[in-house]
N, C-alpha and C positions, 0 to 999 in steps of 0.2 A: 942562433937566436935562443935566448933563455926562455924558460917556461913562463916567467913573469911578463916578458915582452910580448910573447905570443898571446897571453891572456889579455893584455892591454889592447893589442890590435883587434882582437876578437870583439872586445867590448865596444870599441869605437865603431867597428863595422856594423854591429847590431843596432847602434843608434843612427848611423849615417845612411845605411841602405834604405830603410823605410822612409826617411826624410827625403832622400833623393827621388824615390818613387812617387811620393806625394807632390814634389816639385814638378816632376815630368807630367803627371796626370792630375792636375788640380781639380778639386770638386767644382762642378758647374753650379750655377745659382740654384737650379732645381734640386741638386743633390744636397746643398747646404740647407735649403728649406726643409727637405725631407728629414735630415738628421735633427734639425731643430724641432720639427713637429713631433718626431718620435721621442725626443728628450722631454718635450713639454706635455706630452699626452697624459702621463699619470698625474701631473700637477693640474691639468685642465679638468680631469675627471674628479679629482678631490675638490677643486674649487666649485665645480658644477654641483656636486652633491651638497656641499656646504650651503650654497646659495639657494638651492631648491628648498632645503629645510627652512632657511630664513623666510623665503617667500611664502611658504605654507604656515608660518607661525602667526603670532598675534601682535607682535611689536611693530607698529606702523613704521618707525624709523628704520628698523632692521629690514623690513620688507622693501622700503625704498632703496636702501643700499643694495639689496639683493638684485633688484631690477637693473640698477646701474652696472653691477658686476657681471650679470648675465650677458649684457651687451658687449662685454670685452672677451667673452669666451667663444672661440670659433668652433662651435659644435651645433649640429642640427637640433639636439635636444634642448639647448639653451633658447633657440628661437621658438620651440614649442611652448616653453614656459612663459616667454615674453608674450606670445599670442594669447595665452591664458590670462596673463596679467592685464592685457589690453581691454578685457571685459570686466575688470575688477570693480566691485561696487564703490571702493574708495577712490574718489576722483584723483587724488594725488598719485596713487599707484597706477591708475588707468592712463593718465596723461604721460607719466614718466615712461611707461611701457611703450606707448605709441611713439613718443619722441625717440626712444631707443631703437625701435624697429626702423624708423626712418633713417636714423644715423647709420644703421647697419646695412642700409640698402637691401632689406630683406624682401625679395619679391614674393616669398611664400606668404607674406602678410597682406598682399594686395586684396585678395578676395574678402578676407575678414574685415579689413578696414572699410572697404566699399559697403559691405552689409551694414556695418555699424554707422556709417555716414547717413544711411537712409532710415535708420530706426527712429520711430517717433519719440522715444525717450532719450535720445542722445542730445545733450545740451549743446548750446552754441560754442562754448570754449573747446569742448571735445571735438566738435565738427571742424573747428579751425585747426586744431593740432593734427587731426586725421588728414586734412588737405595738405598741410605742410609736409607730413610724413610721406604721403603719396607722391608729392613733387620730388622729394629726395630719393625715393625708391626708383622713380623714373620708369615705371612699367606702363607701356602704352595701353594695356587693358583697362587702365583707370580713366582714359581720355573720355569715353562715352559717358560714364556715370558723372564725371566732373562737369561735363558740358550740360548734363541734365540739371545738376545743382545750380549751375550758372544761369540757366534759363528761368529759374524760379524766383518769385518775388520774396526773397528772404533778406536777412540782415546784410547790409552792404559790406561789413567786415568779412563775413563768410564768403561773399561773392568775390571780394578782393583776394582772399586766400585761394579761391578756386582759379582765378585768372593767373595768379603767380604760379600755382602748381602746374597748370597747362604749359606755361613757358618753360618750367624746369623739365617736364617730361619731354617736350620737344616733338610731339607727334603732329605732323602736318595736317592731320584730319581736323585739328582744332583751329586752323588758320581762318577759315571762312567765318566762323562764329566770332572769333577775336577781332577780325577786321571790321565786321559789322558793328560790334560793340564799340570799337575805337572810333567809328564814324558817327554812329547814331545813339550811343549810350546816354542815359539820362543823367549820369553822375560824372563830373569832371575827373575826379580821382580814378574812378573805374575806367574811364576812357584812356587816361594816361597809362594805367597799368596794362590795359589791353594792347596799346601801341607797343609797349616795351616787350610784352610776352610774344606778340607776333614777330617782332624783330628778332628775338632770340631763336624762335623756331626757324625763320627764314635763313638765319646765319648759320644754322647747324648743317654740317655736311649731309648730303642725301645718303640713304643706306647703301646704294650701289657703290658710291665713292668709298665708303667705309670698307665695304667688302673687298674692293680692289686694293685698297691700302693694306688689307690684311693678308695679302698673298704671302706665301712662305718666304722666309728670310733667305733661304738658299737660292730660290729663283731670282729674287731681287739682287742679291749680291753677285750672282753670275752675270746678270744683265749689266750691272755697273762695271764689272771687270772687263767684259767684252767691249763695252762702250769705250772705256779708257784705253784699251789696247788698240782701238781703231778698227775693229772687225765688224762694226754695226752694219756697214754697207753690204757685207757678204751674206747676211741673212742665215747664218748657220743655226742649226738647232743645238742649243747648249744645255738643255735640261727639260724638265717637265713641270708644268704648273700643277697645283693641287688637284685639278679635275682630270689630270692624265694627259692633256693635250701638250704637244711639243711647245717648248718655250723659245721663241725666236726673238733675237734682238730687233728692236724697232729702229728704222732709219730715222733718226732724230737729229736735226742740225745742231741742237743744243749740246749733244754729247759727241759729235764728230769733230768739233774744234776746227782746226785749220786744215784737216785732211779733206781731200776732194772726194 
């Protein structure tokens, strides 16, 4: 074999072997996200610093744009500045920041938004946006304060927002008050909103069901395999659940098929 041929084969091997290795060991989804996050991190820091400067500036339009942009940056520091903007004296900045925190499902904002909801100086439009944001965030810690707002003789539109937020949060602690309002409420619109909010809460799976559905994929897949193989009636231990207890196949007629 000539030296040129050997060089050609070596070059091909240099390209093919790494590609073969990647094909045999593909990146999982978490690995891909990790690479993407590391790639985007410098860009995020640059974007964060740029929009913090805009938010702290004097141009109202640039400040609004900064609030919008901060909502797109997956960084704790961005949430901190959005929380700061949620108390801004400029109503447009304040409402935009509240909306952005809601859209980001930022549970870190729950406490501040609740405090702002009860401040004497908080105007009605801001109260409405706070309630909408709390509904989107979905933090059950907001249920009690929102029920307090609902029990007060305040603007019907604000009470409507409170009812809708309770339905979005889905905390069953709100059911009694909503059912009472749906039955005896003084306003037809609020009664209908309460009926719908209570229905949404009742239709939501209970926390215990959600926890059971969250069992490790490995245990679930093993049970499915055992079931399909026809071993469910033998009660073998095939693995362990997340709490460390043995994971046994359940004798379930739905998975035994025609086997006796």
